[in-house]
N, C-alpha and C positions, 0 to 999 in steps of 0.2 A: 371594216375597211381601215387600213392604216394610212398614215400620212408621213411624209418626210419633213422633219423639222430640225432646228438647231436652237438649243436653249441651255440654261443653267438652272439647277435646282440646289437647294441646301443639302439634301440627303442623297448620297450616291452609293450604290453598291461598288464593290471592287471586282476586277477581273481576276479569276483564280490563277490565270496563267502567269501574269506579271505583277499581281497584287497592287495594281494601280486603279484609281477611280477616275473614269473618264468624265469629261464635261460635255462631250459631243453626243447629242441625241440625234441619231441618224434616221430613226423610224419610231413611230408611235402607233400603237394598236390597242384600241379599246382602253385608252388611258395608260397603258403599260409602255414604258420607254425601252428602246433598244439603243444601247450606248456603244459607240465605236471607240475601241481602245487603240493605243499606239501600236500594239503588237499585232493588230489585224483582226482581233476578235470583235464581234458584235455580241453584247451580252445584255441580258434582261436586268434592268434596274429593279431589284426586288423590293425597294422601298415604294415602288408604284404598284405593286401587286396587292390586291385585296386579300387573296388567299394563297397559300403555299401549294405547289404542284402536288397532286395526289399520286403516290408511287405506284399504285395498282391500277390507275385509270388508263384506259387505252385511248390514245389520241389519233390513231390511224384506223381507217376502215379495214375490214377483213380482207378485201381484195389487194391491199397494199402488201400483204404477206402471202396470200394464196397464189396469186397469178405469177409472181416471179420465183416461186419456191423451187421449181425444177431447174430453172436457169441458174439460180444461185447454188443449188446443190451440185450441179455439174461443174460450176466454177470452182467450188471448194475442193471437189474431188481431183481437179487438175492441179491445184496449187498447194494442197495441204496433205500431210501424211495421213494414211489410213490408221484406224484404231478407235479409241474411245473419244466421242465428241459430246461436249456439253453445250447446250444452247441457253444462254442467259436471257431470261425474259421470253420464254418459248411460246407463250400464248397458247393457241389452239393446236400447235404442233405441225403446221403445214411444212415448214422447212425440215424438221426432224424426220417426218415421214418420207420426204423426198430424198434427203441425204442418206437415209438408211438403205435405200435402193443401191447405193454405191458402195455398200459393204461396211459402213460405220456402225459401231455399237453406240446407241444414242441414249441420252437422258436429258430432261429439261429441268431448268431452274426457274420457277414461276411462283411469285408470292401470292397471286390471286387464284383461289380455288375454283373460281367460276369456270375455268377451262378444263376442269377434271373430266367432265363427260366427254368432251372432244378428244382429249388425250387418251382416255380409256378406250374409246372406239378405235383409235389408231395404234393401240398397244404400246404406248410410250410412257415410260416411268417418269415421275416428276417429283421434285423436292420443293416444298413450299418455304422458301427462304429468300431473303435479299442477298445479293452477292457480297455485300460488305460484312454480313454476319453469318455467312454460310458455314455449315459444319462438314461440307464435302471434303473428302480426303485430299491433302495436298500432293502435288507431283504425280497425279494419276492420269490426266487427260492429254490426249495427243492433239486435240483441237478444242479451244474454247471460243465459241462463236456468239456474236450478238449483232442485232440490227438496229441502227439509229438510236442507240442509247447514250452516246457520248454527249448529245445535246441536252439530255435530261438528268444525268447524274449530278447530284449536288457537289460532289468532289470527284471529278473524272480521274484524277491521278490515283487517288485511293482505290477506286473501283478497278482500274486497270492493274494496279499492284496486286490486288487479291486474285484477279484472274490469272496473272502471271504465276502466282504461287501454286495454282491448281495444275499447271502444266507439267507433264513428264519432261525428262531431260531434253528431248528433241521436239517437244511440242510447240505449237504456234497459236497465237491469237488470230482470229479471222473475223472481220466485221465490216459493216457498211456504215459510212459516215457522210453526212451532207456537208457541202462547202457552200454556205450561204453568206458568210462574211466576206468583206473585201470586194463586194459587187455594188453597182449603182443601185440606189434606192428605187429606181424605176422598175427594177426586176421585182421588188417586193410588191409594187403596185400591180404588176402583171400577175403575180402569184395570187393576189387577192387577200390572202391571210397567211402569215408564216407561223402563227402560234406562239407569239411572245408570252412568256409566263410559263407555259409548258416547256418550251424550248428555252433553256437558260443560257445556252452558249451557241452562237453561230460562228463556225470556224471559217477563217480564210485558209488558203493552202499553206501559207506561212505559219499561221497560228497552229494548224493541225500538226505540222512537222515539229514545231516547238513542243507541243504536247507530247509527242512520241519521245522526244529527247528527255523531257523532264520526267516521264514515266519510265525511263530506262529501257525503251523499246527500239529495236532496229527494224525498219521496214524491209521486208524480204521481197514483197511483190505488191504492186498497186495498179489498179486499172481505173481510169477516169471515165465517167459517163457524163457528157454534157447534157444539161437539161433544157437548153434553149428551145430545141425543137418541141419537146414535150410541153413546155410552158406556153409557147405561142400557138401551136396546133391545137392543144386541148382547149385553150380559150376560144379559138375560132369554132372548133367542133362543138363546144358547149352551147354557143349561141345557135348554131345551125340545128343542133339536136333538139333544143328547146322549141325552136320556132318551126322547123320543117320535118326533121327526121322522126322524132318521137311521135308527133301527131299523125304523120303518114303511116308509121308502123302500127300505131294504135288503131287506125282505121281498118287495117287488114288483119289484125291479130289481137286476140283478147289480152295477151300478155306483151303487147308490142312495146309499151313504155319500158317494161323491165328489160326487154331485149335491147332496146336502144341504150339504156344505161349500161348494160353488160358490154355492148359494143364500144362505148366510150371508155370504159375501164380497161378493156383489152387494148385499145389504141394507146391509152396512156402508158400501159406497161411496155408495149412494143417500142414506143418512142423513148421511154426512159432508159432502156437497156440496149435493145438491138440497134436503134438509131443513135442513141446516146454514145455508144462506143465508137462511132464514126465521126461525129460532128466535132468542130473545133472547140477547144476549152475556153468558151466565152460565157460569162454570166454564171448562174448557179450550176453546181455539179453535184454528183454523188460518187463516192469512191468505194470500191471493194478493196480491202487491204488484208495482207498477211504480214504479221509482225512477230518477232521473237524477242525474248528478254536479252538485253545486251548490257551495255555499261551506261550508267547515268551520266549525262553530259553536264 
C-alpha cells in the first residue's frame, strides 16, 4: 500500500520530458517515490528502486489483454488504415488474433519467448527483439500498435521514434496509454497499488500531449475512458465478492470461486471501456490514441 507524502532527498531522478528533477514526493509505494514534476508528470525516483524494471516481465494479468481484445480490435479497425499491423509487446497474441479478423496482416514483436506456444496456436508470426534494436524493415507497416508501454519505456521518445520509422508513408501509431498523473493522491489510495518502479512515468493529459509534440507526432484521433467508475465499483465489488458472492457461489458450485473471480474481471473490463467511454473525465483515465508522424515542435 502506498502513502501520500511530501519530502526532499539528496538523490533525485530527472523527468525525461522536461529534464528537471522534482523535489515533490506525491506518492510512496514500498519505499519507491513518485515525484510530481512541474510539467504534470509523476515519475519514479529511480534512486529509490532496489532493482531495475525487467523488460520481459509481465506486470498485468492475462485478462487485462484477453477481455478487451475484441473491443480494441474493432476500435482500431474503425480508426486506422487496413494493411500490415505490428503489435509491439504482443504477449500471447490476444489482440493480434482479434484484429486479424478485421482483415489485417499481423505480426508480433515480443522479446520473451515464453509466449511462443500461445502465438503458434494462434498462427501468429513473432520476432524476438526489443523495439529499440529491432531489425524489422523500415517504412513497411500501416499500423504499429502497443498497449500500456509508454509508462514502462526507459526512453519513450526514442521508442516512439523507432516505431515511427517502421510506418509506411500513410501509416499510423495506435496505442493505449494511462493518465495517472495530475490526479489527487487519494485516487492512488483507492487503486491500492499503481506499480511504481515498473511504471516509470505516470502521464497527466498535459504531459502526454507534450510527449507527442517532442516525439514529432500529431494526434489524429483520441478517445478518453474515465476510470472512476471502474476504480470505485471494483473496490466495492471486491469486498462483496470476498465476503458474500464467492462463498455463496462456492457453496453451490465446485468451481464457484473461479466463476466469481471471472465475473469480477468481466465487470472490471466492462466498466473500464463501455462505461468509461461515457463517464466524465475525472480522476484516472485511459486513452486509445491514433497518431501519425508530423513535425517536431
